[in-house]
C-alpha positions in Angstrom: 0.0 0.0 0.0 2.8 2.4 0.9 4.5 1.7 -2.4 1.3 2.7 -4.3 1.1 5.8 -2.0 4.7 6.7 -2.9 4.0 6.3 -6.6 0.9 8.5 -6.4 2.9 11.1 -4.4 5.6 11.1 -7.0 3.0 11.7 -9.7 1.5 14.5 -7.7 4.9 16.1 -7.3 6.0 15.7 -10.9 3.4 15.1 -13.7 0.7 17.1 -12.0 2.9 19.9 -10.8 2.9 23.1 -13.0 6.5 24.0 -12.4 7.7 20.5 -13.3 5.5 20.5 -16.4 6.9 23.8 -17.5 10.4 22.6 -16.9 9.9 19.5 -19.0 8.1 21.3 -21.8 10.9 23.9 -22.1 13.7 21.3 -22.1 15.8 21.4 -25.3 14.6 18.2 -26.9 11.0 19.1 -26.4 11.5 22.7 -27.6 13.4 21.5 -30.7 10.5 19.2 -31.6 7.9 22.0 -31.1 10.0 24.5 -33.1 10.1 22.0 -36.0 6.3 21.5 -35.8 5.6 25.2 -35.5 7.9 26.1 -38.4 6.1 23.5 -40.6 2.8 25.3 -39.9 4.0 28.9 -40.4 3.2 30.0 -43.9 6.0 31.6 -46.0 5.8 35.1 -47.5 6.7 35.8 -51.1 9.6 33.3 -51.1 11.0 34.5 -47.7 11.5 31.8 -45.2 10.1 32.7 -41.9 11.2 30.5 -39.0 10.9 30.6 -35.3 13.8 29.7 -33.0 13.9 28.2 -29.6 14.7 31.5 -27.8 11.5 33.1 -29.2 9.1 30.2 -28.5 10.4 29.0 -25.1 8.6 31.7 -23.0 5.4 31.1 -25.0 5.6 27.3 -24.4 6.1 28.0 -20.6 3.1 30.3 -20.7 0.9 27.8 -22.6 1.8 24.9 -20.3 1.1 27.1 -17.3 -2.3 27.9 -18.7 -3.0 24.2 -19.3 -2.2 23.4 -15.6 -4.4 26.3 -14.5 -7.2 24.9 -16.8 -7.4 28.2 -18.6 -7.7 28.8 -22.4 -4.3 28.7 -24.1 -3.4 32.2 -25.3 0.2 33.3 -25.6 1.5 36.9 -26.1 2.7 36.9 -29.8 4.9 40.1 -29.4 8.2 38.1 -29.3 7.1 36.1 -32.3 6.0 39.3 -34.2 9.3 41.0 -33.5 11.2 38.0 -34.7 9.3 37.9 -37.9 9.8 41.6 -38.5 13.5 41.2 -37.9 13.8 38.2 -40.3 12.0 40.2 -43.0 14.3 43.2 -42.5 17.3 40.9 -42.6 16.0 39.4 -45.9 15.8 42.8 -47.4 12.1 43.6 -47.1 11.8 47.4 -46.6 10.4 48.5 -43.3 7.9 50.6 -45.2 6.4 47.4 -46.7 6.5 45.6 -43.3 4.7 48.5 -41.6 2.1 48.9 -44.5 -1.3 47.3 -44.7 0.3 44.4 -46.5 2.7 43.9 -43.7 -0.1 44.2 -41.2 -2.2 41.6 -43.0 0.9 39.3 -43.1 1.5 39.9 -39.4 -2.1 39.0 -38.6 -2.0 35.8 -40.6 1.3 34.7 -39.1 0.2 35.6 -35.6 -3.0 33.6 -36.1 -1.0 30.6 -37.3 1.4 31.0 -34.4 -1.5 31.2 -31.9 -3.2 28.1 -33.5 0.0 26.1 -33.2 -0.6 26.2 -29.4 -4.1 24.9 -29.8 -2.9 21.4 -30.5 -4.7 18.2 -29.6 -2.2 17.1 -27.0 -2.3 20.3 -24.9 -6.1 20.6 -25.2 -6.7 16.9 -24.2 -4.2 17.2 -21.3 -6.0 20.4 -20.1 -9.3 18.6 -20.2 -8.2 15.4 -18.4 -5.7 17.0 -15.9 -8.3 17.8 -13.1 -9.7 14.3 -13.3 -6.3 12.6 -13.2 -5.2 14.8 -10.3 -8.4 14.0 -8.3 -7.9 10.2 -8.9 -4.2 10.5 -7.8 -5.1 12.3 -4.6 -7.9 9.8 -3.9 -5.4 7.0 -4.4 -2.9 8.7 -2.1 -5.5 9.1 0.6 -7.0 5.6 0.3 -3.6 3.8 0.2 -2.3 5.9 3.1 -5.4 5.1 5.2 -5.5 1.4 4.4 -1.7 1.1 4.8 -1.9 2.8 8.2 -4.8 0.6 9.3 -2.8 -2.5 8.2 0.2 -1.2 10.1 -1.9 -0.6 13.2 -3.5 -4.1 13.0 0.0 -5.6 12.5 1.4 -3.8 15.5 -1.6 -4.8 17.7 -1.5 -8.4 16.5 2.0 -8.9 17.9 0.8 -8.2 21.5 
């Protein structure tokens, strides 16, 4: 019983812990996979390749995972992404006048929408929906196994006398 209690406690302190979830989600292998996935979904602009890097997306991943653990809608601040896109376009030779024009604004809106949608993936949404249930089950298992284990221990101690 105590073994099951310890396993449930480990789950409560790791998998169901917001800080741990954010730590794992922002680890390099996970971020690299997410960057690859997001870059595949971001549309290109007139032959210019727009990519997102780990430094830009890491804070947004942390925010999104935190919102999942808090059972809130996933909404990240796209400012870092937008600044990165603008800088990439400037580096590729697109004049700032074009970037700041209505064409640039339309592009920014489209790219920002795609970026926001990248965080609305099936895994995060499913985890957000199931997390409260799994946490409750884990806490119930912790309580039941602790109580039963304690009762068995008391019975064992009293049976020796």
